[in-house]
C-alpha positions as CSV (number, residue, x, y, z in Angstrom):
1,M,82.7,-7.2,-59.9
2,S,81.1,-10.6,-60.2
3,S,77.5,-11.1,-59.1
4,Q,78.3,-14.7,-58.1
5,R,78.1,-15.1,-54.4
6,V,80.7,-16.9,-52.4
7,E,79.3,-19.7,-50.4
8,E,81.0,-21.1,-47.3
9,A,81.0,-24.9,-46.9
10,P,78.7,-26.1,-44.2
11,V,80.1,-28.0,-41.2
12,E,81.1,-31.6,-41.8
13,A,78.0,-33.0,-40.2
14,R,75.8,-31.0,-42.6
15,R,77.9,-31.9,-45.6
16,K,77.5,-35.6,-44.6
17,E,73.8,-35.1,-44.4
18,I,73.7,-33.6,-47.8
19,F,75.9,-36.4,-49.2
20,M,73.6,-39.0,-47.7
21,A,70.5,-37.4,-49.2
22,L,72.3,-37.3,-52.6
23,V,73.2,-40.9,-52.5
24,E,69.7,-41.9,-51.4
25,A,68.2,-39.9,-54.3
26,Q,70.5,-41.6,-56.8
27,D,69.7,-45.0,-55.3
28,Q,66.0,-44.2,-56.0
29,E,67.1,-44.0,-59.7
30,V,66.9,-40.3,-59.9
31,G,69.5,-39.2,-62.5
32,V,72.7,-37.7,-61.3
33,A,72.2,-34.2,-62.6
34,R,68.5,-34.1,-61.4
35,S,69.5,-35.4,-58.0
36,R,72.1,-32.7,-57.6
37,R,69.5,-30.0,-58.5
38,L,66.9,-31.5,-56.1
39,I,69.3,-31.7,-53.2
40,A,70.6,-28.2,-53.8
41,E,67.1,-26.9,-53.6
42,R,66.2,-29.0,-50.6
43,F,69.2,-27.8,-48.6
44,S,69.2,-24.3,-50.1
45,V,72.8,-24.5,-51.3
46,A,74.4,-24.0,-54.7
47,E,74.6,-27.0,-57.1
48,S,78.3,-26.5,-57.3
49,L,78.5,-27.0,-53.5
50,V,76.5,-30.2,-53.8
51,R,79.1,-31.4,-56.5
52,A,82.0,-30.5,-54.2
53,I,80.3,-32.4,-51.2
54,E,79.7,-35.4,-53.5
55,E,83.3,-35.5,-54.4
56,E,84.4,-35.1,-50.8
57,G,82.0,-37.9,-49.7
58,L,83.3,-40.3,-52.4
59,D,86.9,-39.5,-51.6
60,H,86.4,-40.2,-47.9
61,E,83.9,-43.0,-48.4
62,W,81.3,-41.4,-46.2
63,P,78.2,-43.5,-45.3
64,P,76.1,-44.8,-46.9
65,L,78.9,-46.0,-49.2
């Protein structure tokens, strides 16, 4: 059995908050990979979830885009 935990996606408002923080970090010229790690730590979520939220935010043009 895999030791990797399954993480449920947060509600949309929380995902938008995470996306906004990620965009703001990248606007501060923090590298993409580092910004994902920092935001994952800040919101206590997996980095893979941050990547998924990033993709969702870009696809739906969430603010601050």
